[in-house]
N, C-alpha and C positions, 0 to 999 in steps of 0.2 A: 541565483538561484530562488525557490520558491517550493516549498511546502504544499501542492496543492490541492491533493485530497490524501485523506487516513480513515480505512474503513480498520474492523475488527471482524472478529467469526463471530457465529452465532450466541455461546457462552459467552464469551468476553463482553458482548454487547448489551446482554440482559445484568450485566456488573457496571458497565457504563451507560446506561442509556444517550449521555448526552454527546455522546457520538454521533449519532441516529440523524442527528441534524445537519453531517457534514457530507452524506451521498449523494444529492443533488449536484453538488460541484463534480462528481466523477464525468458527470454528462459538459461541462465545462474542459473538464480536463481531453477528452476525448475528442473534442473541435482543436482544440488547441494543438493538439500534439500532431497535429495535418500540419502545421506551420513551428512548429517546434521538437525538439529533442524532451523524452525524459526518460525518468529507469525507477524501476520498483524496487523496493527495498524489504526483505520484511525481516521481522521480529519474533525469535521465540518466544517462547512463557518468561524467559530470565532478560529479556532484553536485548540478547543478542541478536548480531545479524544471520541470519537462518538462510542458509542455500540449500539448494536441490544437489542432490548426490544422485547423480544417474548411475554412475558406476556401480555403485554398491545397491542398486535397487530400494532407495530409501527415498521419500519424497520430506520434503520438509511442512510441516506441520504447522504454522506461523500461528499465531495470535494477535497479530496485530501487523499492518501493511502503510508504510509510506510512499506515494508517489512526488517524486523530486521535478518539478519541471525549470528547463532550464532556455529561457528564453533564446532565439536568434538572431534574433533581430539588437 
């Protein structure tokens, strides 16, 4: 398991500009996803995992988004 990419929203990015150097790895993640599996973990401003609640009509407003990559080979 690898944490392949990590991105934050604009307000969070302004506070932590060093995360901007990780954005090019998103392209690598898209290429690797063709032959591997990955899933997205969203974290809210309190650091807890945040999921969308469609039944309640509320959408998760996350501050951080981590993409976890599982190689299939």
